[in-house]
Each structure stands twice: as structure tokens, then as C-alpha cells.
Biotite code that builds the C-alpha atoms (Angstrom):
import biotite.structure as struc

atoms = struc.array([
    struc.Atom([41.904, 21.160, 8.328], chain_id="A", res_id=1, res_name="MET", atom_name="CA", element="C"),
    struc.Atom([41.421, 18.127, 6.045], chain_id="A", res_id=2, res_name="VAL", atom_name="CA", element="C"),
    struc.Atom([40.047, 16.109, 8.981], chain_id="A", res_id=3, res_name="MET", atom_name="CA", element="C"),
    struc.Atom([37.533, 18.857, 9.747], chain_id="A", res_id=4, res_name="GLU", atom_name="CA", element="C"),
    struc.Atom([36.335, 18.900, 6.133], chain_id="A", res_id=5, res_name="ILE", atom_name="CA", element="C"),
    struc.Atom([35.973, 15.102, 6.100], chain_id="A", res_id=6, res_name="ARG", atom_name="CA", element="C"),
    struc.Atom([34.059, 15.164, 9.376], chain_id="A", res_id=7, res_name="ALA", atom_name="CA", element="C"),
    struc.Atom([31.781, 17.904, 8.041], chain_id="A", res_id=8, res_name="CYS", atom_name="CA", element="C"),
    struc.Atom([31.158, 15.961, 4.806], chain_id="A", res_id=9, res_name="LEU", atom_name="CA", element="C"),
    struc.Atom([30.418, 12.772, 6.736], chain_id="A", res_id=10, res_name="LEU", atom_name="CA", element="C"),
    struc.Atom([27.989, 14.604, 8.990], chain_id="A", res_id=11, res_name="LEU", atom_name="CA", element="C"),
    struc.Atom([26.307, 16.187, 5.954], chain_id="A", res_id=12, res_name="SER", atom_name="CA", element="C"),
    struc.Atom([25.936, 12.791, 4.260], chain_id="A", res_id=13, res_name="LEU", atom_name="CA", element="C"),
    struc.Atom([24.415, 11.299, 7.399], chain_id="A", res_id=14, res_name="CYS", atom_name="CA", element="C"),
    struc.Atom([21.925, 14.161, 7.651], chain_id="A", res_id=15, res_name="CYS", atom_name="CA", element="C"),
    struc.Atom([21.016, 13.809, 3.962], chain_id="A", res_id=16, res_name="LEU", atom_name="CA", element="C"),
    struc.Atom([20.530, 10.051, 4.396], chain_id="A", res_id=17, res_name="PHE", atom_name="CA", element="C"),
    struc.Atom([18.237, 10.563, 7.405], chain_id="A", res_id=18, res_name="LEU", atom_name="CA", element="C"),
    struc.Atom([16.279, 13.244, 5.542], chain_id="A", res_id=19, res_name="PHE", atom_name="CA", element="C"),
    struc.Atom([15.774, 10.968, 2.522], chain_id="A", res_id=20, res_name="LEU", atom_name="CA", element="C"),
    struc.Atom([14.617, 8.154, 4.793], chain_id="A", res_id=21, res_name="LEU", atom_name="CA", element="C"),
    struc.Atom([11.978, 10.461, 6.255], chain_id="A", res_id=22, res_name="SER", atom_name="CA", element="C"),
    struc.Atom([10.576, 11.004, 2.736], chain_id="A", res_id=23, res_name="LEU", atom_name="CA", element="C"),
    struc.Atom([9.968, 7.265, 2.321], chain_id="A", res_id=24, res_name="SER", atom_name="CA", element="C"),
    struc.Atom([6.917, 5.377, 3.439], chain_id="A", res_id=25, res_name="CYS", atom_name="CA", element="C"),
    struc.Atom([7.215, 3.665, 6.826], chain_id="A", res_id=26, res_name="PRO", atom_name="CA", element="C"),
    struc.Atom([8.655, 0.161, 6.745], chain_id="A", res_id=27, res_name="GLU", atom_name="CA", element="C"),
    struc.Atom([5.497, -1.457, 8.187], chain_id="A", res_id=28, res_name="TYR", atom_name="CA", element="C"),
    struc.Atom([3.486, 0.006, 5.290], chain_id="A", res_id=29, res_name="GLN", atom_name="CA", element="C"),
    struc.Atom([5.955, -1.333, 2.728], chain_id="A", res_id=30, res_name="LYS", atom_name="CA", element="C"),
    struc.Atom([5.789, -4.754, 4.396], chain_id="A", res_id=31, res_name="GLN", atom_name="CA", element="C"),
    struc.Atom([1.965, -4.738, 4.211], chain_id="A", res_id=32, res_name="ALA", atom_name="CA", element="C"),
    struc.Atom([2.127, -4.191, 0.455], chain_id="A", res_id=33, res_name="PHE", atom_name="CA", element="C"),
    struc.Atom([4.789, -6.830, -0.018], chain_id="A", res_id=34, res_name="LEU", atom_name="CA", element="C"),
    struc.Atom([2.695, -9.312, 1.992], chain_id="A", res_id=35, res_name="GLN", atom_name="CA", element="C"),
    struc.Atom([-0.302, -8.620, -0.281], chain_id="A", res_id=36, res_name="PHE", atom_name="CA", element="C"),
    struc.Atom([1.894, -9.026, -3.367], chain_id="A", res_id=37, res_name="LYS", atom_name="CA", element="C"),
    struc.Atom([3.193, -12.345, -2.061], chain_id="A", res_id=38, res_name="SER", atom_name="CA", element="C"),
    struc.Atom([-0.362, -13.611, -1.442], chain_id="A", res_id=39, res_name="SER", atom_name="CA", element="C"),
    struc.Atom([-1.501, -12.576, -4.912], chain_id="A", res_id=40, res_name="VAL", atom_name="CA", element="C"),
    struc.Atom([1.468, -14.175, -6.626], chain_id="A", res_id=41, res_name="LEU", atom_name="CA", element="C"),
    struc.Atom([1.101, -17.398, -4.622], chain_id="A", res_id=42, res_name="ALA", atom_name="CA", element="C"),
    struc.Atom([-2.670, -17.747, -4.999], chain_id="A", res_id=43, res_name="ASN", atom_name="CA", element="C"),
    struc.Atom([-3.635, -16.078, -8.263], chain_id="A", res_id=44, res_name="ILE", atom_name="CA", element="C"),
    struc.Atom([-0.688, -15.742, -10.604], chain_id="A", res_id=45, res_name="ALA", atom_name="CA", element="C"),
    struc.Atom([-0.173, -19.504, -11.133], chain_id="A", res_id=46, res_name="PRO", atom_name="CA", element="C"),
    struc.Atom([-3.559, -19.701, -12.869], chain_id="A", res_id=47, res_name="SER", atom_name="CA", element="C"),
    struc.Atom([-2.654, -16.856, -15.227], chain_id="A", res_id=48, res_name="LEU", atom_name="CA", element="C"),
    struc.Atom([-0.157, -16.483, -18.005], chain_id="A", res_id=49, res_name="ASN", atom_name="CA", element="C"),
    struc.Atom([2.801, -15.156, -16.018], chain_id="A", res_id=50, res_name="SER", atom_name="CA", element="C"),
    struc.Atom([3.939, -12.904, -18.869], chain_id="A", res_id=51, res_name="SER", atom_name="CA", element="C"),
    struc.Atom([0.568, -11.120, -18.727], chain_id="A", res_id=52, res_name="ASP", atom_name="CA", element="C"),
    struc.Atom([0.766, -10.659, -14.984], chain_id="A", res_id=53, res_name="TYR", atom_name="CA", element="C"),
    struc.Atom([4.394, -10.180, -14.015], chain_id="A", res_id=54, res_name="SER", atom_name="CA", element="C"),
    struc.Atom([4.438, -6.468, -14.861], chain_id="A", res_id=55, res_name="HIS", atom_name="CA", element="C"),
    struc.Atom([1.653, -5.660, -12.389], chain_id="A", res_id=56, res_name="LYS", atom_name="CA", element="C"),
    struc.Atom([3.914, -5.621, -9.328], chain_id="A", res_id=57, res_name="PHE", atom_name="CA", element="C"),
    struc.Atom([7.173, -4.695, -11.035], chain_id="A", res_id=58, res_name="GLN", atom_name="CA", element="C"),
    struc.Atom([7.556, -1.496, -9.006], chain_id="A", res_id=59, res_name="SER", atom_name="CA", element="C"),
    struc.Atom([6.736, -3.246, -5.694], chain_id="A", res_id=60, res_name="TRP", atom_name="CA", element="C"),
    struc.Atom([10.088, -4.360, -4.339], chain_id="A", res_id=61, res_name="ASN", atom_name="CA", element="C"),
    struc.Atom([11.792, -4.221, -0.984], chain_id="A", res_id=62, res_name="SER", atom_name="CA", element="C"),
    struc.Atom([14.592, -1.958, -2.179], chain_id="A", res_id=63, res_name="SER", atom_name="CA", element="C"),
    struc.Atom([12.378, 0.937, -3.296], chain_id="A", res_id=64, res_name="SER", atom_name="CA", element="C"),
    struc.Atom([10.082, 3.409, -1.577], chain_id="A", res_id=65, res_name="ASP", atom_name="CA", element="C"),
    struc.Atom([6.438, 2.294, -1.679], chain_id="A", res_id=66, res_name="CYS", atom_name="CA", element="C"),
    struc.Atom([5.400, 5.916, -2.263], chain_id="A", res_id=67, res_name="CYS", atom_name="CA", element="C"),
    struc.Atom([6.730, 5.481, -5.796], chain_id="A", res_id=68, res_name="GLY", atom_name="CA", element="C"),
    struc.Atom([4.963, 2.194, -6.506], chain_id="A", res_id=69, res_name="TRP", atom_name="CA", element="C"),
    struc.Atom([2.132, 1.651, -8.975], chain_id="A", res_id=70, res_name="ASP", atom_name="CA", element="C"),
    struc.Atom([-1.366, 1.760, -7.424], chain_id="A", res_id=71, res_name="PHE", atom_name="CA", element="C"),
    struc.Atom([-0.098, 3.681, -4.351], chain_id="A", res_id=72, res_name="VAL", atom_name="CA", element="C"),
    struc.Atom([-0.164, 7.373, -3.422], chain_id="A", res_id=73, res_name="GLU", atom_name="CA", element="C"),
    struc.Atom([1.440, 9.012, -0.416], chain_id="A", res_id=74, res_name="CYS", atom_name="CA", element="C"),
    struc.Atom([1.250, 12.368, 1.269], chain_id="A", res_id=75, res_name="SER", atom_name="CA", element="C"),
    struc.Atom([2.995, 14.175, 4.086], chain_id="A", res_id=76, res_name="THR", atom_name="CA", element="C"),
    struc.Atom([2.057, 12.957, 7.548], chain_id="A", res_id=77, res_name="ASP", atom_name="CA", element="C"),
    struc.Atom([0.783, 16.040, 9.377], chain_id="A", res_id=78, res_name="HIS", atom_name="CA", element="C"),
    struc.Atom([-0.031, 14.096, 12.555], chain_id="A", res_id=79, res_name="THR", atom_name="CA", element="C"),
    struc.Atom([3.559, 13.288, 13.447], chain_id="A", res_id=80, res_name="SER", atom_name="CA", element="C"),
    struc.Atom([6.182, 15.541, 14.979], chain_id="A", res_id=81, res_name="ASN", atom_name="CA", element="C"),
    struc.Atom([8.231, 15.118, 11.816], chain_id="A", res_id=82, res_name="ASN", atom_name="CA", element="C"),
    struc.Atom([6.426, 17.120, 9.128], chain_id="A", res_id=83, res_name="SER", atom_name="CA", element="C"),
    struc.Atom([8.547, 15.569, 6.362], chain_id="A", res_id=84, res_name="THR", atom_name="CA", element="C"),
    struc.Atom([7.518, 11.949, 6.874], chain_id="A", res_id=85, res_name="SER", atom_name="CA", element="C"),
    struc.Atom([5.388, 10.382, 4.148], chain_id="A", res_id=86, res_name="ARG", atom_name="CA", element="C"),
    struc.Atom([2.609, 7.853, 4.599], chain_id="A", res_id=87, res_name="VAL", atom_name="CA", element="C"),
    struc.Atom([0.397, 5.877, 2.257], chain_id="A", res_id=88, res_name="VAL", atom_name="CA", element="C"),
    struc.Atom([-2.983, 7.565, 1.886], chain_id="A", res_id=89, res_name="THR", atom_name="CA", element="C"),
    struc.Atom([-4.512, 6.107, -1.308], chain_id="A", res_id=90, res_name="ILE", atom_name="CA", element="C"),
    struc.Atom([-4.580, 2.571, -2.665], chain_id="A", res_id=91, res_name="LEU", atom_name="CA", element="C"),
    struc.Atom([-5.886, 1.933, -6.203], chain_id="A", res_id=92, res_name="TYR", atom_name="CA", element="C"),
    struc.Atom([-6.437, -1.783, -6.642], chain_id="A", res_id=93, res_name="LEU", atom_name="CA", element="C"),
    struc.Atom([-9.110, -1.172, -9.277], chain_id="A", res_id=94, res_name="ARG", atom_name="CA", element="C"),
    struc.Atom([-6.538, -1.304, -12.055], chain_id="A", res_id=95, res_name="GLU", atom_name="CA", element="C"),
    struc.Atom([-4.753, -4.379, -10.808], chain_id="A", res_id=96, res_name="LEU", atom_name="CA", element="C"),
    struc.Atom([-6.836, -7.003, -12.615], chain_id="A", res_id=97, res_name="PHE", atom_name="CA", element="C"),
    struc.Atom([-9.159, -5.225, -15.052], chain_id="A", res_id=98, res_name="TRP", atom_name="CA", element="C"),
    struc.Atom([-7.089, -5.939, -18.179], chain_id="A", res_id=99, res_name="ASP", atom_name="CA", element="C"),
    struc.Atom([-6.473, -9.640, -17.490], chain_id="A", res_id=100, res_name="LEU", atom_name="CA", element="C"),
    struc.Atom([-8.334, -12.437, -19.203], chain_id="A", res_id=101, res_name="SER", atom_name="CA", element="C"),
    struc.Atom([-9.605, -14.486, -17.573], chain_id="A", res_id=102, res_name="PRO", atom_name="CA", element="C"),
    struc.Atom([-10.034, -12.115, -14.678], chain_id="A", res_id=103, res_name="GLN", atom_name="CA", element="C"),
    struc.Atom([-8.826, -13.648, -11.412], chain_id="A", res_id=104, res_name="PRO", atom_name="CA", element="C"),
    struc.Atom([-10.840, -13.624, -8.206], chain_id="A", res_id=105, res_name="ARG", atom_name="CA", element="C"),
    struc.Atom([-9.159, -12.254, -5.107], chain_id="A", res_id=106, res_name="VAL", atom_name="CA", element="C"),
    struc.Atom([-10.215, -13.485, -1.674], chain_id="A", res_id=107, res_name="GLU", atom_name="CA", element="C"),
    struc.Atom([-11.117, -10.569, 0.586], chain_id="A", res_id=108, res_name="SER", atom_name="CA", element="C"),
    struc.Atom([-8.862, -12.010, 3.298], chain_id="A", res_id=109, res_name="SER", atom_name="CA", element="C"),
    struc.Atom([-5.869, -11.173, 1.099], chain_id="A", res_id=110, res_name="MET", atom_name="CA", element="C"),
    struc.Atom([-6.601, -7.476, 1.759], chain_id="A", res_id=111, res_name="LEU", atom_name="CA", element="C"),
    struc.Atom([-5.966, -7.869, 5.515], chain_id="A", res_id=112, res_name="ALA", atom_name="CA", element="C"),
    struc.Atom([-2.400, -6.423, 5.477], chain_id="A", res_id=113, res_name="PRO", atom_name="CA", element="C"),
    struc.Atom([-3.781, -3.060, 4.336], chain_id="A", res_id=114, res_name="PHE", atom_name="CA", element="C"),
    struc.Atom([-6.004, -2.719, 7.400], chain_id="A", res_id=115, res_name="PHE", atom_name="CA", element="C"),
    struc.Atom([-2.991, -1.830, 9.561], chain_id="A", res_id=116, res_name="HIS", atom_name="CA", element="C"),
    struc.Atom([-2.210, 1.270, 7.493], chain_id="A", res_id=117, res_name="ILE", atom_name="CA", element="C"),
    struc.Atom([-4.216, 3.739, 9.540], chain_id="A", res_id=118, res_name="ARG", atom_name="CA", element="C"),
    struc.Atom([-3.109, 6.690, 7.392], chain_id="A", res_id=119, res_name="SER", atom_name="CA", element="C"),
    struc.Atom([-5.192, 5.327, 4.500], chain_id="A", res_id=120, res_name="MET", atom_name="CA", element="C"),
    struc.Atom([-7.759, 7.901, 3.329], chain_id="A", res_id=121, res_name="LYS", atom_name="CA", element="C"),
    struc.Atom([-8.961, 6.181, 0.157], chain_id="A", res_id=122, res_name="GLU", atom_name="CA", element="C"),
    struc.Atom([-9.141, 2.560, -0.894], chain_id="A", res_id=123, res_name="ILE", atom_name="CA", element="C"),
    struc.Atom([-10.367, 1.529, -4.322], chain_id="A", res_id=124, res_name="HIS", atom_name="CA", element="C"),
    struc.Atom([-10.799, -2.255, -4.370], chain_id="A", res_id=125, res_name="ILE", atom_name="CA", element="C"),
    struc.Atom([-13.024, -2.531, -7.411], chain_id="A", res_id=126, res_name="LEU", atom_name="CA", element="C"),
    struc.Atom([-13.582, -5.658, -9.492], chain_id="A", res_id=127, res_name="HIS", atom_name="CA", element="C"),
    struc.Atom([-12.903, -9.266, -8.642], chain_id="A", res_id=128, res_name="ASN", atom_name="CA", element="C"),
    struc.Atom([-12.809, -9.263, -4.831], chain_id="A", res_id=129, res_name="ILE", atom_name="CA", element="C"),
    struc.Atom([-14.949, -11.970, -3.259], chain_id="A", res_id=130, res_name="GLU", atom_name="CA", element="C"),
    struc.Atom([-15.711, -13.225, 0.203], chain_id="A", res_id=131, res_name="GLY", atom_name="CA", element="C"),
    struc.Atom([-16.704, -11.664, 3.487], chain_id="A", res_id=132, res_name="GLU", atom_name="CA", element="C"),
    struc.Atom([-16.291, -7.931, 4.046], chain_id="A", res_id=133, res_name="ILE", atom_name="CA", element="C"),
    struc.Atom([-13.591, -7.666, 6.657], chain_id="A", res_id=134, res_name="LEU", atom_name="CA", element="C"),
    struc.Atom([-15.502, -5.251, 8.878], chain_id="A", res_id=135, res_name="GLY", atom_name="CA", element="C"),
    struc.Atom([-13.055, -5.338, 11.777], chain_id="A", res_id=136, res_name="ASP", atom_name="CA", element="C"),
    struc.Atom([-10.225, -4.487, 9.425], chain_id="A", res_id=137, res_name="GLY", atom_name="CA", element="C"),
    struc.Atom([-12.103, -1.635, 7.790], chain_id="A", res_id=138, res_name="LEU", atom_name="CA", element="C"),
    struc.Atom([-13.016, -0.306, 11.242], chain_id="A", res_id=139, res_name="ALA", atom_name="CA", element="C"),
    struc.Atom([-9.274, 0.150, 11.942], chain_id="A", res_id=140, res_name="ASN", atom_name="CA", element="C"),
    struc.Atom([-9.061, 2.743, 9.178], chain_id="A", res_id=141, res_name="LEU", atom_name="CA", element="C"),
    struc.Atom([-10.219, 5.790, 11.120], chain_id="A", res_id=142, res_name="GLY", atom_name="CA", element="C"),
    struc.Atom([-8.974, 8.264, 8.473], chain_id="A", res_id=143, res_name="ASN", atom_name="CA", element="C"),
    struc.Atom([-10.821, 6.582, 5.609], chain_id="A", res_id=144, res_name="LEU", atom_name="CA", element="C"),
    struc.Atom([-13.011, 9.037, 3.675], chain_id="A", res_id=145, res_name="VAL", atom_name="CA", element="C"),
    struc.Atom([-13.537, 7.144, 0.404], chain_id="A", res_id=146, res_name="ARG", atom_name="CA", element="C"),
    struc.Atom([-14.100, 3.432, -0.073], chain_id="A", res_id=147, res_name="LEU", atom_name="CA", element="C"),
    struc.Atom([-14.688, 2.168, -3.608], chain_id="A", res_id=148, res_name="GLY", atom_name="CA", element="C"),
    struc.Atom([-15.995, -1.397, -3.570], chain_id="A", res_id=149, res_name="MET", atom_name="CA", element="C"),
    struc.Atom([-18.284, -1.812, -6.575], chain_id="A", res_id=150, res_name="HIS", atom_name="CA", element="C"),
    struc.Atom([-18.257, -4.780, -8.962], chain_id="A", res_id=151, res_name="GLU", atom_name="CA", element="C"),
    struc.Atom([-17.136, -7.209, -6.277], chain_id="A", res_id=152, res_name="ASN", atom_name="CA", element="C"),
    struc.Atom([-18.810, -10.319, -4.887], chain_id="A", res_id=153, res_name="ASN", atom_name="CA", element="C"),
    struc.Atom([-18.804, -9.481, -1.175], chain_id="A", res_id=154, res_name="LEU", atom_name="CA", element="C"),
    struc.Atom([-21.093, -10.433, 1.669], chain_id="A", res_id=155, res_name="SER", atom_name="CA", element="C"),
    struc.Atom([-21.480, -8.919, 5.115], chain_id="A", res_id=156, res_name="GLY", atom_name="CA", element="C"),
    struc.Atom([-21.852, -5.340, 6.204], chain_id="A", res_id=157, res_name="SER", atom_name="CA", element="C"),
    struc.Atom([-19.703, -2.248, 6.364], chain_id="A", res_id=158, res_name="ILE", atom_name="CA", element="C"),
    struc.Atom([-18.949, -1.337, 9.984], chain_id="A", res_id=159, res_name="PRO", atom_name="CA", element="C"),
    struc.Atom([-20.846, 1.725, 11.258], chain_id="A", res_id=160, res_name="PRO", atom_name="CA", element="C"),
    struc.Atom([-17.577, 3.195, 12.623], chain_id="A", res_id=161, res_name="GLN", atom_name="CA", element="C"),
    struc.Atom([-16.742, 4.237, 9.053], chain_id="A", res_id=162, res_name="LEU", atom_name="CA", element="C"),
    struc.Atom([-19.697, 6.610, 8.972], chain_id="A", res_id=163, res_name="PHE", atom_name="CA", element="C"),
    struc.Atom([-18.383, 9.242, 11.389], chain_id="A", res_id=164, res_name="HIS", atom_name="CA", element="C"),
])
């Protein structure tokens, strides 16, 4: 009887663990955000007062769910067979640098990791992005319905595939 109870508890814990994992963002999405964070910290943060900047990515760490991170919103993935899985759908980079002085400039190429997150419906990359618009990357985002890009210093064109 005791063995049956232990087996039942173990099975219940395993099921709970698998269910909680399905509520987290996919690992490849988390890795895309962590790659962006690493690029920002390596290329921008050294020129800033680290105490002013260190709090920006405090919630972005490999041991937590990216759906709970600052600047990120998730929703249920209705395209998969598993209706409880969560995916990143909105990215708010507009608030990342606005309160810093001097305001850093972010190379548009640093945004490349986000272009593999096809579930993205909104991207707000306002203020301080400069360089070439990464049209091929934006074209990968077939679910994108809102793209906020004002107050940047970008060149190039937005791919026509976004206007479907």
C-alpha cells in the first residue's frame, strides 16, 4: 500500500513538472533573449555607468521563464497541439534605454536573435537603434501585426512580406 502511494505521488509530481514546463516559453526563445542581453552588455554597458544599467536585465536569467521577464509578454500558443504551451508574442524594447543618460546606440544587427521567434505579433524597438533595417529577419516574422520603429536611425526598407 505504501509503495502504491509513493508511486502515485511520484507520477503526480512528474505530471505537474511537465505541465509547468508547458507554461514556460520555449527554450529557443529564452536563448534568443539571452543572446541579445549578452550583446547589449558586451557592446553598450561598458560605456555606461553600470549601476544605472544593471537593473535593466535583472529579470532575464537562464533559470527563470522568459514569459515573466521585463519587456516581454507571452500568450498561449493556439497553433500547436498542446493548447497550454506559451510563446513570446510581444517585445517592448522602447523602455530599455529611454531613461539612460547618455542614451546608448544599439546596432540593428543586435536584434537578429529575435527574428527567429516566429510567434512574435508585436515588436516595439523605439529609440536608439541604428544601422540597416534587417529586412530578411523581419520577413521571417509572419505573425507580426504591429511594428513600432520610430525615433531610430535606420536605413533600408521594410520588406513587403510584412504587408499581408
